[in-house]
DSSP file (Angstrom, degrees, kcal/mol; ACC not computed):
  #  RESIDUE AA STRUCTURE BP1 BP2  ACC     N-H-->O    O-->H-N    N-H-->O    O-->H-N    TCO  KAPPA ALPHA  PHI   PSI    X-CA   Y-CA   Z-CA
    1    1 A M              0   0    0      0, 0.0     2,-1.3     0, 0.0     3,-0.2   0.000 360.0 360.0 360.0 132.1   46.4   93.0  132.3
    2    2 A D     >  +     0   0    0      1,-0.2     4,-1.6     2,-0.1     3,-0.4  -0.697 360.0 170.9 -93.3  84.9   46.9   93.1  136.0
    3    3 A W  H  > S+     0   0    0     -2,-1.3     4,-3.0     1,-0.2     5,-0.2   0.826  73.3  63.3 -65.5 -31.8   48.3   96.6  136.4
    4    4 A N  H  > S+     0   0    0      1,-0.2     4,-2.2     2,-0.2    -1,-0.2   0.913 103.9  48.3 -59.5 -41.3   48.0   96.5  140.2
    5    5 A Q  H  > S+     0   0    0     -3,-0.4     4,-2.4     2,-0.2    -1,-0.2   0.920 112.6  47.4 -64.4 -43.9   50.5   93.6  140.2
    6    6 A L  H  X S+     0   0    0     -4,-1.6     4,-2.5     2,-0.2    -2,-0.2   0.898 111.3  50.8 -66.6 -39.5   52.9   95.4  138.0
    7    7 A F  H  X S+     0   0    0     -4,-3.0     4,-2.6     2,-0.2    -1,-0.2   0.900 110.4  50.0 -63.4 -39.6   52.7   98.6  140.0
    8    8 A E  H  X S+     0   0    0     -4,-2.2     4,-2.2    -5,-0.2    -2,-0.2   0.918 110.7  49.3 -65.1 -42.0   53.3   96.6  143.2
    9    9 A M  H  X S+     0   0    0     -4,-2.4     4,-2.2     2,-0.2    -2,-0.2   0.906 112.4  48.5 -61.2 -41.6   56.4   94.9  141.5
   10   10 A Q  H  X S+     0   0    0     -4,-2.5     4,-3.0     2,-0.2    -2,-0.2   0.900 109.3  52.1 -66.8 -40.1   57.6   98.4  140.5
   11   11 A K  H  X S+     0   0    0     -4,-2.6     4,-2.3     1,-0.2    -1,-0.2   0.905 110.2  49.1 -62.6 -40.6   57.1   99.8  143.9
   12   12 A E  H  X S+     0   0    0     -4,-2.2     4,-2.4     2,-0.2    -2,-0.2   0.906 112.5  47.8 -64.6 -42.2   59.1   96.9  145.4
   13   13 A L  H  X S+     0   0    0     -4,-2.2     4,-2.7     2,-0.2     5,-0.2   0.931 111.2  50.6 -64.6 -45.3   61.9   97.5  142.9
   14   14 A D  H  X S+     0   0    0     -4,-3.0     4,-2.9     1,-0.2    -2,-0.2   0.925 112.1  47.5 -57.2 -45.7   62.0  101.2  143.5
   15   15 A T  H  X S+     0   0    0     -4,-2.3     4,-2.5     2,-0.2     5,-0.2   0.905 110.8  51.7 -63.3 -42.2   62.2  100.6  147.3
   16   16 A Y  H  X S+     0   0    0     -4,-2.4     4,-2.4     2,-0.2    -2,-0.2   0.926 113.5  44.1 -59.8 -46.6   65.0   98.0  146.8
   17   17 A I  H  X S+     0   0    0     -4,-2.7     4,-1.8     2,-0.2    -2,-0.2   0.931 113.8  49.8 -64.9 -46.6   67.0  100.5  144.6
   18   18 A E  H  <>S+     0   0    0     -4,-2.9     5,-3.6    -5,-0.2     6,-0.7   0.875 113.6  45.8 -63.1 -37.9   66.4  103.4  147.0
   19   19 A N  H ><5S+     0   0    0     -4,-2.5     3,-1.0     3,-0.2    -1,-0.2   0.908 111.4  51.9 -70.4 -42.0   67.4  101.3  150.0
   20   20 A N  H 3<5S+     0   0    0     -4,-2.4    -2,-0.2     1,-0.2    -1,-0.2   0.807 119.2  36.2 -63.3 -29.7   70.5  100.0  148.3
   21   21 A H  T 3<5S-     0   0    0     -4,-1.8    -1,-0.2    -5,-0.1    -2,-0.2   0.243 110.6-117.1-109.0  10.7   71.7  103.5  147.3
   22   22 A D  T < 5S+     0   0    0     -3,-1.0    -3,-0.2    -4,-0.2     3,-0.1   0.927  75.2 129.1  53.5  50.7   70.5  105.2  150.5
   23   23 A L    > < +     0   0    0     -5,-3.6     3,-2.3    -6,-0.1    -4,-0.2   0.305  24.8 110.0-114.1   5.3   68.0  107.3  148.6
   24   24 A S  T 3  S+     0   0    0     -6,-0.7    -1,-0.1     1,-0.3    -5,-0.1   0.715  81.6  47.9 -62.5 -20.1   64.8  106.8  150.6
   25   25 A S  T 3  S+     0   0    0     -7,-0.2     2,-0.4    -3,-0.1    -1,-0.3   0.363  96.8  90.2 -99.1   6.1   64.8  110.3  151.9
   26   26 A I  S <  S-     0   0    0     -3,-2.3     2,-0.7    -8,-0.1    -3,-0.0  -0.845  77.7-125.5-107.0 137.4   65.4  112.0  148.6
   27   27 A N        +     0   0    0     -2,-0.4     3,-0.2     1,-0.1     4,-0.2  -0.721  30.4 176.5 -78.8 113.6   62.7  113.1  146.1
   28   28 A L     >  +     0   0    0     -2,-0.7     4,-2.8     1,-0.2     5,-0.3   0.236  42.7 112.4-103.2  11.3   63.6  111.4  142.9
   29   29 A F  H  > S+     0   0    0      1,-0.2     4,-2.5     2,-0.2     5,-0.2   0.912  79.3  44.7 -54.4 -49.4   60.6  112.5  140.8
   30   30 A H  H  > S+     0   0    0     -3,-0.2     4,-2.4     2,-0.2    -1,-0.2   0.876 114.1  49.1 -68.0 -37.1   62.6  114.7  138.4
   31   31 A E  H  > S+     0   0    0      2,-0.2     4,-2.3     1,-0.2    -1,-0.2   0.920 113.8  46.4 -66.1 -42.8   65.4  112.2  137.9
   32   32 A K  H  X S+     0   0    0     -4,-2.8     4,-2.2     2,-0.2    -2,-0.2   0.878 111.3  52.6 -66.2 -37.1   62.8  109.5  137.2
   33   33 A H  H  X S+     0   0    0     -4,-2.5     4,-2.1    -5,-0.3    -2,-0.2   0.932 110.0  47.2 -65.3 -44.9   60.9  111.8  134.9
   34   34 A L  H  X S+     0   0    0     -4,-2.4     4,-2.5     1,-0.2    -2,-0.2   0.904 109.7  54.3 -62.0 -40.3   64.1  112.5  132.9
   35   35 A A  H  X S+     0   0    0     -4,-2.3     4,-2.8     1,-0.2    -1,-0.2   0.895 106.0  53.3 -59.7 -39.8   64.8  108.8  132.8
   36   36 A L  H  X S+     0   0    0     -4,-2.2     4,-2.4     2,-0.2    -2,-0.2   0.938 109.6  47.4 -58.8 -47.4   61.3  108.3  131.3
   37   37 A L  H  X S+     0   0    0     -4,-2.1     4,-2.0     2,-0.2    -2,-0.2   0.896 112.5  49.4 -63.2 -40.2   62.0  110.8  128.5
   38   38 A V  H  X S+     0   0    0     -4,-2.5     4,-2.4     2,-0.2    -1,-0.2   0.934 111.9  48.0 -64.0 -45.9   65.4  109.3  127.8
   39   39 A E  H  X S+     0   0    0     -4,-2.8     4,-2.4     1,-0.2    32,-0.2   0.876 109.3  53.6 -63.5 -36.6   63.9  105.8  127.6
   40   40 A L  H  X S+     0   0    0     -4,-2.4     4,-2.5     2,-0.2    -1,-0.2   0.904 109.2  49.3 -63.5 -40.5   61.2  107.1  125.3
   41   41 A G  H  X S+     0   0    0     -4,-2.0     4,-2.4     2,-0.2    -2,-0.2   0.898 109.5  51.1 -64.3 -41.1   63.8  108.5  123.0
   42   42 A E  H  X S+     0   0    0     -4,-2.4     4,-1.8     2,-0.2    -2,-0.2   0.895 110.1  50.7 -63.0 -39.1   65.7  105.2  123.0
   43   43 A L  H  X S+     0   0    0     -4,-2.4     4,-1.7     2,-0.2    -2,-0.2   0.941 110.0  48.7 -62.6 -47.9   62.5  103.4  122.1
   44   44 A A  H  X>S+     0   0    0     -4,-2.5     4,-1.9     1,-0.2     5,-0.6   0.899 108.8  54.8 -58.9 -40.2   61.8  105.9  119.2
   45   45 A N  H  <5S+     0   0    0     -4,-2.4    -1,-0.2     1,-0.2    -2,-0.2   0.885 106.3  50.9 -62.5 -38.7   65.4  105.3  118.1
   46   46 A E  H  <5S+     0   0    0     -4,-1.8    13,-2.5     1,-0.2    -1,-0.2   0.836 111.8  47.0 -68.5 -31.9   64.9  101.5  117.9
   47   47 A T  H  <5S-     0   0    0     -4,-1.7    -1,-0.2    11,-0.2    -2,-0.2   0.799  89.6-154.9 -77.2 -27.5   61.7  101.9  115.9
   48   48 A R  T ><5 +     0   0    0     -4,-1.9     3,-1.4    -5,-0.2     6,-0.2   0.676  43.5 144.0  61.8  18.4   63.4  104.4  113.5
   49   49 A C  T 3 < +     0   0    0     -5,-0.6    52,-0.2     1,-0.3    -1,-0.1   0.754  69.0  44.1 -62.2 -25.8   59.9  105.8  112.8
   50   50 A F  T 3  S+     0   0    0     -6,-0.3     2,-2.0     1,-0.1    -1,-0.3   0.484  84.1 100.3 -97.0  -4.2   61.2  109.4  112.5
   51   51 A K    X   +     0   0    0     -3,-1.4     3,-1.8     1,-0.2    -1,-0.1  -0.461  37.8 160.5 -87.5  69.9   64.3  108.7  110.4
   52   52 A F  T 3  S+     0   0    0     -2,-2.0    -1,-0.2     1,-0.3    -3,-0.0   0.691  70.2  60.1 -62.7 -19.9   62.8  109.7  107.1
   53   53 A W  T 3  S+     0   0    0     -3,-0.2     2,-0.3     2,-0.0    -1,-0.3   0.511  96.1  75.4 -86.6  -6.7   66.3  110.1  105.7
   54   54 A S    <   -     0   0    0     -3,-1.8    -3,-0.0    -6,-0.2     0, 0.0  -0.825  52.7-166.3-115.9 146.6   67.3  106.5  106.3
   55   55 A T        +     0   0    0     -2,-0.3    -1,-0.1     2,-0.1     2,-0.1   0.399  54.7 120.9-103.8  -0.8   66.4  103.2  104.5
   56   56 A K        -     0   0    0      1,-0.1    -2,-0.1    -5,-0.1    -5,-0.1  -0.399  68.3-112.3 -64.9 138.9   67.8  101.0  107.3
   57   57 A A        -     0   0    0      1,-0.1    -1,-0.1    -2,-0.1     3,-0.1  -0.299  32.3 -97.7 -72.1 155.3   65.1   98.7  108.8
   58   58 A R        -     0   0    0      1,-0.1   -11,-0.2   -11,-0.1    -1,-0.1  -0.221  50.7 -90.4 -63.2 162.3   63.7   99.1  112.3
   59   59 A N        -     0   0    0    -13,-2.5    -1,-0.1     1,-0.2     5,-0.0  -0.160  58.4 -70.7 -70.3 171.1   65.2   96.9  115.0
   60   60 A K     >  -     0   0    0      1,-0.1     4,-2.0    -3,-0.1     3,-0.5  -0.281  43.7-116.5 -63.0 149.3   63.7   93.5  115.8
   61   61 A Q  H  > S+     0   0    0      1,-0.2     4,-2.5     2,-0.2     5,-0.2   0.831 114.2  57.3 -58.1 -35.8   60.4   93.5  117.6
   62   62 A Q  H  > S+     0   0    0      2,-0.2     4,-2.2     1,-0.2    -1,-0.2   0.896 106.8  48.2 -64.3 -40.0   61.9   91.9  120.7
   63   63 A V  H  > S+     0   0    0     -3,-0.5     4,-2.0     2,-0.2    -2,-0.2   0.910 112.1  49.4 -65.7 -42.4   64.4   94.7  121.1
   64   64 A I  H  X S+     0   0    0     -4,-2.0     4,-2.4     1,-0.2    -2,-0.2   0.899 109.8  51.8 -63.8 -40.9   61.6   97.3  120.6
   65   65 A L  H  X S+     0   0    0     -4,-2.5     4,-2.4     2,-0.2    -2,-0.2   0.913 107.5  52.2 -62.5 -42.7   59.5   95.5  123.3
   66   66 A E  H  X S+     0   0    0     -4,-2.2     4,-1.5     1,-0.2    -1,-0.2   0.897 111.4  46.7 -61.4 -40.0   62.4   95.6  125.7
   67   67 A E  H  X S+     0   0    0     -4,-2.0     4,-1.7     2,-0.2    -1,-0.2   0.887 109.8  54.1 -68.2 -38.0   62.8   99.3  125.2
   68   68 A Y  H  X S+     0   0    0     -4,-2.4     4,-2.0     1,-0.2    -2,-0.2   0.909 106.5  51.6 -61.5 -41.6   59.0   99.8  125.6
   69   69 A V  H  X S+     0   0    0     -4,-2.4     4,-2.3     1,-0.2    -1,-0.2   0.852 103.9  57.8 -65.6 -34.1   59.1   98.0  128.9
   70   70 A D  H  X S+     0   0    0     -4,-1.5     4,-1.6     2,-0.2    -1,-0.2   0.900 105.9  50.7 -60.5 -39.3   61.9  100.3  130.1
   71   71 A V  H  X S+     0   0    0     -4,-1.7     4,-2.5   -32,-0.2    -2,-0.2   0.933 109.0  51.1 -61.1 -45.7   59.5  103.2  129.4
   72   72 A L  H  X S+     0   0    0     -4,-2.0     4,-2.9     1,-0.2     5,-0.3   0.868 103.4  59.1 -62.7 -36.6   56.8  101.4  131.5
   73   73 A H  H  X S+     0   0    0     -4,-2.3     4,-2.0     1,-0.2    -1,-0.2   0.950 113.8  36.6 -56.6 -49.7   59.2  101.0  134.4
   74   74 A F  H  X S+     0   0    0     -4,-1.6     4,-2.4     2,-0.2    -1,-0.2   0.827 113.4  58.3 -76.0 -29.8   59.8  104.7  134.7
   75   75 A L  H  X S+     0   0    0     -4,-2.5     4,-1.1     2,-0.2    -2,-0.2   0.938 111.5  41.4 -61.7 -46.7   56.2  105.5  133.8
   76   76 A M  H  X S+     0   0    0     -4,-2.9     4,-2.7     1,-0.2     3,-0.2   0.907 112.4  56.3 -66.2 -40.0   55.0  103.5  136.7
   77   77 A S  H  X S+     0   0    0     -4,-2.0     4,-2.1    -5,-0.3    -2,-0.2   0.888 105.7  49.2 -61.8 -40.9   57.7  104.8  139.0
   78   78 A I  H  X S+     0   0    0     -4,-2.4     4,-0.6     2,-0.2    -1,-0.2   0.774 111.9  50.3 -72.8 -23.1   56.8  108.5  138.4
   79   79 A G  H >X>S+     0   0    0     -4,-1.1     5,-3.1    -3,-0.2     3,-0.8   0.912 109.0  50.5 -73.0 -44.7   53.2  107.6  139.2
   80   80 A I  H ><5S+     0   0    0     -4,-2.7     3,-1.1     1,-0.2    -2,-0.2   0.878 102.0  62.8 -59.6 -38.8   54.1  105.8  142.4
   81   81 A E  H 3<5S+     0   0    0     -4,-2.1    -1,-0.2     1,-0.3    -2,-0.2   0.837 113.0  35.3 -55.0 -33.9   56.2  108.9  143.4
   82   82 A K  H <<5S-     0   0    0     -3,-0.8    -1,-0.3    -4,-0.6    -2,-0.2   0.363 121.1-103.3-104.8   3.7   52.9  110.9  143.5
   83   83 A G  T <<5S+     0   0    0     -3,-1.1     2,-0.3    -4,-0.5    -3,-0.2   0.717  77.1 131.3  85.4  21.5   50.7  108.1  144.7
   84   84 A Y      < -     0   0    0     -5,-3.1     2,-0.3    -8,-0.1    -1,-0.3  -0.820  32.4-176.4-110.0 147.2   49.0  107.3  141.4
   85   85 A I        -     0   0    0     -2,-0.3     2,-0.2    -5,-0.1   -81,-0.1  -0.921  42.5 -84.4-129.1 162.3   48.4  104.0  139.6
   86   86 A Y        -     0   0    0     -2,-0.3     2,-0.5   -83,-0.1   -79,-0.1  -0.443  36.4-163.2 -69.9 134.5   46.8  103.5  136.2
   87   87 A Q        -     0   0    0     -2,-0.2    41,-0.1     2,-0.2    -1,-0.0  -0.985  12.3-147.0-119.2 120.4   43.0  103.4  136.1
   88   88 A A    >   +     0   0    0     -2,-0.5     3,-0.5     2,-0.0    -1,-0.1   0.637  65.7 100.4 -68.0 -16.7   41.7  101.9  132.9
   89   89 A E  T 3  S+     0   0    0      1,-0.2    -2,-0.2     2,-0.0     0, 0.0  -0.376  76.7  30.7 -71.8 150.6   38.6  104.0  132.6
   90   90 A G  T 3  S-     0   0    0      1,-0.2    -1,-0.2    -2,-0.1    38,-0.1   0.818  77.3-175.3  77.3  32.6   38.5  106.9  130.2
   91   91 A Q    <   -     0   0    0     -3,-0.5    -1,-0.2     1,-0.1     2,-0.1  -0.290  24.8-118.1 -59.2 142.9   41.0  105.5  127.6
   92   92 A I        -     0   0    0     33,-0.1    -1,-0.1     1,-0.0    -2,-0.0  -0.439  16.7-141.2 -77.6 157.6   41.8  108.0  124.8
   93   93 A K        -     0   0    0     -2,-0.1     3,-0.1    39,-0.0    36,-0.0  -0.901  17.0-150.5-124.2 101.3   41.0  107.1  121.3
   94   94 A P        -     0   0    0      0, 0.0     2,-0.2     0, 0.0     9,-0.0  -0.246  28.9 -95.2 -67.2 157.4   43.7  108.2  118.8
   95   95 A E    >   -     0   0    0      1,-0.1     3,-1.6     2,-0.0     0, 0.0  -0.484  30.9-125.6 -68.3 143.7   42.9  109.1  115.3
   96   96 A E  T 3  S+     0   0    0      1,-0.3    -1,-0.1    -2,-0.2     0, 0.0   0.780 106.4  58.3 -63.2 -26.8   43.2  106.2  112.9
   97   97 A S  T 3  S+     0   0    0      2,-0.0    -1,-0.3     0, 0.0     2,-0.1   0.408  76.6 125.3 -86.8   3.4   45.6  108.1  110.6
   98   98 A M    <   -     0   0    0     -3,-1.6     2,-0.1     1,-0.1     3,-0.0  -0.365  52.6-139.1 -67.1 140.0   48.2  108.9  113.3
   99   99 A T     >  -     0   0    0      1,-0.1     4,-1.7    -2,-0.1     5,-0.1  -0.467  26.6-105.6 -88.5 166.7   51.8  107.8  112.6
  100  100 A E  H  > S+     0   0    0      1,-0.2     4,-2.4     2,-0.2     5,-0.2   0.909 122.9  56.6 -57.4 -41.5   54.1  106.2  115.1
  101  101 A S  H  > S+     0   0    0      1,-0.2     4,-2.5   -52,-0.2    -1,-0.2   0.889 104.7  51.5 -58.6 -39.2   56.0  109.5  115.3
  102  102 A E  H  > S+     0   0    0      2,-0.2     4,-2.2     1,-0.2    -1,-0.2   0.856 107.4  52.8 -67.7 -34.5   52.7  111.3  116.3
  103  103 A Y  H  X S+     0   0    0     -4,-1.7     4,-2.2     2,-0.2    -2,-0.2   0.938 109.9  48.5 -63.3 -45.8   52.1  108.7  119.0
  104  104 A F  H  X S+     0   0    0     -4,-2.4     4,-2.8     1,-0.2     5,-0.2   0.930 109.9  52.2 -58.8 -45.1   55.6  109.4  120.4
  105  105 A Y  H  X S+     0   0    0     -4,-2.5     4,-2.9     1,-0.2    -1,-0.2   0.914 108.3  50.9 -58.4 -43.4   54.9  113.1  120.2
  106  106 A Q  H  X S+     0   0    0     -4,-2.2     4,-2.6     2,-0.2    -1,-0.2   0.900 110.2  49.0 -62.7 -40.6   51.7  112.7  122.2
  107  107 A V  H  X S+     0   0    0     -4,-2.2     4,-2.4     2,-0.2    -2,-0.2   0.936 112.9  47.3 -65.7 -44.6   53.5  110.7  124.9
  108  108 A Y  H  X S+     0   0    0     -4,-2.8     4,-2.5     2,-0.2     5,-0.2   0.940 112.6  50.0 -58.3 -46.6   56.2  113.3  125.2
  109  109 A K  H  X S+     0   0    0     -4,-2.9     4,-2.1     1,-0.2    -2,-0.2   0.911 113.2  44.9 -59.7 -44.5   53.6  116.1  125.3
  110  110 A K  H  X S+     0   0    0     -4,-2.6     4,-2.1     2,-0.2    16,-0.2   0.841 110.6  55.2 -70.2 -33.0   51.7  114.3  128.1
  111  111 A A  H  X S+     0   0    0     -4,-2.4     4,-2.1     2,-0.2    -2,-0.2   0.912 109.7  45.9 -65.4 -42.2   54.9  113.5  130.0
  112  112 A I  H  X S+     0   0    0     -4,-2.5     4,-2.5     2,-0.2     5,-0.2   0.910 111.0  52.8 -66.8 -41.5   55.9  117.2  130.0
  113  113 A A  H  X S+     0   0    0     -4,-2.1     4,-1.9    -5,-0.2    -2,-0.2   0.891 110.0  49.1 -60.4 -39.0   52.3  118.2  131.1
  114  114 A Y  H  < S+     0   0    0     -4,-2.1    -1,-0.2     8,-0.2    -2,-0.2   0.891 110.1  50.3 -69.1 -39.2   52.6  115.7  134.0
  115  115 A R  H  < S+     0   0    0     -4,-2.1    -2,-0.2     1,-0.2    -1,-0.2   0.922 114.3  44.7 -63.5 -42.4   55.9  117.0  135.1
  116  116 A E  H  < S+     0   0    0     -4,-2.5    -1,-0.2     1,-0.3    -2,-0.2   0.814 134.4  16.4 -72.1 -30.4   54.6  120.6  135.0
  117  117 A N  S  < S-     0   0    0     -4,-1.9     2,-2.7    -5,-0.2    -1,-0.3  -0.677  74.4-164.4-144.4  83.5   51.4  119.7  136.8
  118  118 A P        +     0   0    0      0, 0.0     2,-0.3     0, 0.0    -4,-0.1  -0.332  36.8 139.9 -77.6  66.7   51.7  116.3  138.4
  119  119 A V     >  -     0   0    0     -2,-2.7     4,-2.0     1,-0.1     3,-0.3  -0.700  65.4-108.5-104.0 160.6   48.0  115.6  139.1
  120  120 A N  H  > S+     0   0    0     -2,-0.3     4,-2.9     1,-0.2     5,-0.2   0.872 115.7  57.3 -57.4 -41.7   46.2  112.3  138.6
  121  121 A E  H  > S+     0   0    0      1,-0.2     4,-2.0     2,-0.2    -1,-0.2   0.919 108.9  46.0 -58.1 -44.4   44.4  113.4  135.5
  122  122 A N  H  > S+     0   0    0     -3,-0.3     4,-2.2    -5,-0.2    -1,-0.2   0.870 112.3  51.4 -66.8 -36.0   47.6  114.2  133.7
  123  123 A Y  H  X S+     0   0    0     -4,-2.0     4,-2.8     2,-0.2     5,-0.2   0.922 108.3  51.1 -65.7 -43.2   49.1  110.9  134.8
  124  124 A Q  H  X S+     0   0    0     -4,-2.9     4,-2.7     1,-0.2    -2,-0.2   0.900 111.0  48.5 -62.2 -40.1   46.2  109.0  133.5
  125  125 A Q  H  X S+     0   0    0     -4,-2.0     4,-2.6    -5,-0.2     5,-0.2   0.920 111.8  49.4 -65.3 -43.4   46.5  110.7  130.1
  126  126 A L  H  X S+     0   0    0     -4,-2.2     4,-2.1   -16,-0.2    -2,-0.2   0.931 113.8  45.7 -60.0 -46.1   50.2  110.0  130.0
  127  127 A F  H  X S+     0   0    0     -4,-2.8     4,-2.3     2,-0.2    -2,-0.2   0.921 112.2  50.9 -64.8 -43.8   49.7  106.4  130.9
  128  128 A S  H  X S+     0   0    0     -4,-2.7     4,-2.2    -5,-0.2    -2,-0.2   0.919 111.4  47.2 -61.6 -44.8   46.8  105.9  128.4
  129  129 A W  H  X S+     0   0    0     -4,-2.6     4,-2.2     1,-0.2    -1,-0.2   0.869 110.0  54.3 -65.0 -35.3   48.9  107.5  125.5
  130  130 A S  H  X S+     0   0    0     -4,-2.1     4,-2.0    -5,-0.2    -2,-0.2   0.898 108.9  47.9 -65.3 -39.6   51.8  105.3  126.5
  131  131 A L  H  X S+     0   0    0     -4,-2.3     4,-2.4     2,-0.2    -2,-0.2   0.892 109.5  53.0 -66.9 -38.7   49.6  102.2  126.2
  132  132 A Q  H  X S+     0   0    0     -4,-2.2     4,-2.6     2,-0.2    -2,-0.2   0.888 106.9  53.0 -62.8 -37.9   48.2  103.4  122.9
  133  133 A L  H  X S+     0   0    0     -4,-2.2     4,-2.1     2,-0.2    -1,-0.2   0.931 107.9  50.9 -61.0 -45.0   51.8  103.7  121.7
  134  134 A G  H  <>S+     0   0    0     -4,-2.0     5,-2.4     1,-0.2     4,-0.4   0.902 110.5  49.0 -58.7 -42.1   52.4  100.1  122.8
  135  135 A N  H ><5S+     0   0    0     -4,-2.4     3,-1.5     1,-0.2    -1,-0.2   0.924 109.5  52.0 -62.1 -44.1   49.4   99.0  120.8
  136  136 A Q  H 3<5S+     0   0    0     -4,-2.6    -1,-0.2     1,-0.3    -2,-0.2   0.848 106.0  54.8 -61.2 -34.3   50.6  100.9  117.8
  137  137 A L  T 3<5S-     0   0    0     -4,-2.1    -1,-0.3    -5,-0.2    -2,-0.2   0.541 123.4-107.1 -78.5  -6.1   53.9   99.2  118.1
  138  138 A G  T < 5 +     0   0    0     -3,-1.5     2,-0.4    -4,-0.4    -3,-0.2   0.661  67.3 146.6  95.9  18.0   52.1   95.8  118.0
  139  139 A F      < -     0   0    0     -5,-2.4    -1,-0.3     4,-0.0     2,-0.2  -0.721  33.5-150.3 -95.1 137.5   52.4   94.6  121.6
  140  140 A T     >  -     0   0    0     -2,-0.4     4,-2.4     1,-0.1     5,-0.2  -0.519  32.3-106.7 -91.9 165.9   49.7   92.6  123.3
  141  141 A D  H  > S+     0   0    0      1,-0.2     4,-2.8     2,-0.2     5,-0.2   0.894 123.3  52.7 -57.7 -40.2   49.1   92.7  127.1
  142  142 A T  H  > S+     0   0    0      2,-0.2     4,-2.4     1,-0.2     5,-0.3   0.918 108.2  49.8 -63.4 -44.4   50.7   89.2  127.3
  143  143 A D  H  > S+     0   0    0      1,-0.2     4,-2.3     2,-0.2    -2,-0.2   0.938 114.5  44.9 -56.5 -48.3   53.8   90.5  125.5
  144  144 A I  H  X S+     0   0    0     -4,-2.4     4,-2.6     2,-0.2    -2,-0.2   0.925 113.4  48.3 -65.8 -47.0   54.1   93.5  127.8
  145  145 A Q  H  X S+     0   0    0     -4,-2.8     4,-2.3     2,-0.2    -1,-0.2   0.925 113.8  46.3 -63.3 -45.2   53.5   91.6  131.0
  146  146 A K  H  X S+     0   0    0     -4,-2.4     4,-2.2    -5,-0.2    -1,-0.2   0.923 114.7  47.3 -63.2 -44.8   56.0   88.8  130.2
  147  147 A A  H  X S+     0   0    0     -4,-2.3     4,-2.5    -5,-0.3    -1,-0.2   0.867 110.4  53.3 -65.9 -36.3   58.6   91.3  129.1
  148  148 A Y  H  X S+     0   0    0     -4,-2.6     4,-2.6     2,-0.2    -2,-0.2   0.940 108.6  49.2 -63.5 -46.8   58.0   93.4  132.2
  149  149 A W  H  X S+     0   0    0     -4,-2.3     4,-1.9     1,-0.2    -2,-0.2   0.920 112.7  48.2 -58.7 -44.4   58.5   90.4  134.5
  150  150 A E  H  X S+     0   0    0     -4,-2.2     4,-2.0     1,-0.2    -1,-0.2   0.928 113.4  45.9 -63.0 -45.5   61.8   89.5  132.6
  151  151 A K  H  X S+     0   0    0     -4,-2.5     4,-2.6     1,-0.2    -1,-0.2   0.850 107.9  58.0 -67.8 -33.6   63.1   93.0  132.8
  152  152 A N  H  X S+     0   0    0     -4,-2.6     4,-1.8     2,-0.2    -1,-0.2   0.917 107.1  47.9 -61.5 -43.6   62.2   93.3  136.5
  153  153 A K  H  X S+     0   0    0     -4,-1.9     4,-2.3     1,-0.2    -2,-0.2   0.920 111.8  50.2 -61.4 -44.5   64.3   90.2  137.2
  154  154 A I  H  X S+     0   0    0     -4,-2.0     4,-2.8     1,-0.2    -2,-0.2   0.894 106.9  55.0 -61.9 -40.6   67.2   91.7  135.3
  155  155 A N  H  X S+     0   0    0     -4,-2.6     4,-1.9     2,-0.2    -1,-0.2   0.883 108.7  47.7 -62.8 -38.7   66.9   95.0  137.1
  156  156 A Y  H  X S+     0   0    0     -4,-1.8     4,-2.3     2,-0.2    -1,-0.2   0.923 111.7  50.5 -66.0 -43.3   67.2   93.2  140.5
  157  157 A Q  H  X S+     0   0    0     -4,-2.3     4,-1.3     1,-0.2    -2,-0.2   0.911 109.1  51.8 -60.3 -42.2   70.3   91.2  139.2
  158  158 A R  H  <>S+     0   0    0     -4,-2.8     5,-2.9     1,-0.2     3,-0.3   0.902 109.0  50.1 -61.9 -41.3   71.8   94.5  138.0
  159  159 A Q  H ><5S+     0   0    0     -4,-1.9     3,-1.1     1,-0.2    -1,-0.2   0.909 110.2  50.1 -63.1 -41.1   71.4   96.0  141.4
  160  160 A D  H 3<5S+     0   0    0     -4,-2.3    -1,-0.2     1,-0.2    -2,-0.2   0.725 111.4  49.7 -70.0 -20.8   72.9   93.0  143.1
  161  161 A Q  T 3<5S-     0   0    0     -4,-1.3    -1,-0.2    -3,-0.3    -2,-0.2   0.317 120.0-105.5-100.8   7.0   75.9   93.2  140.7
  162  162 A G  T < 5       0   0    0     -3,-1.1    -3,-0.2    -4,-0.3    -2,-0.1   0.829 360.0 360.0  77.3  32.7   76.5   96.9  141.2
  163  163 A Y      <       0   0    0     -5,-2.9    -4,-0.1    -6,-0.1    -1,-0.1   0.476 360.0 360.0 -58.0 360.0   75.1   98.2  137.9
């Protein structure tokens, strides 16, 4: 996966949005961070992994992938805000017995740690756990990259249409 390319695409989109809405002089870190948490919740809702009380099936894999990519958009954006990009070394190794719900919890936990102390080490852990969540959900690098490109196009279209 060429994360540098995706980060550059995200930086261009962020700049486009900030210029269109006259936000370039405003610190948007906290708004973007909250958006990340909301998107993570929407992703969890589509998987239904925590809904022990329900027998309804999880949503289609394509819908879950689209929600996962929304998480990645804001994940990259909050890194860009602080001057960080993902560095693949030092990947975490989850326990084999972890449930999807536990993966979500770890991402939330790392997201809060990064908000409270936005240093590169915390960002790398957050990103690594987010990628592990994607793996747990069954997504390949190719799936993620293709879905990111598609959503990036949609995000530009939405901006041009006054979304």
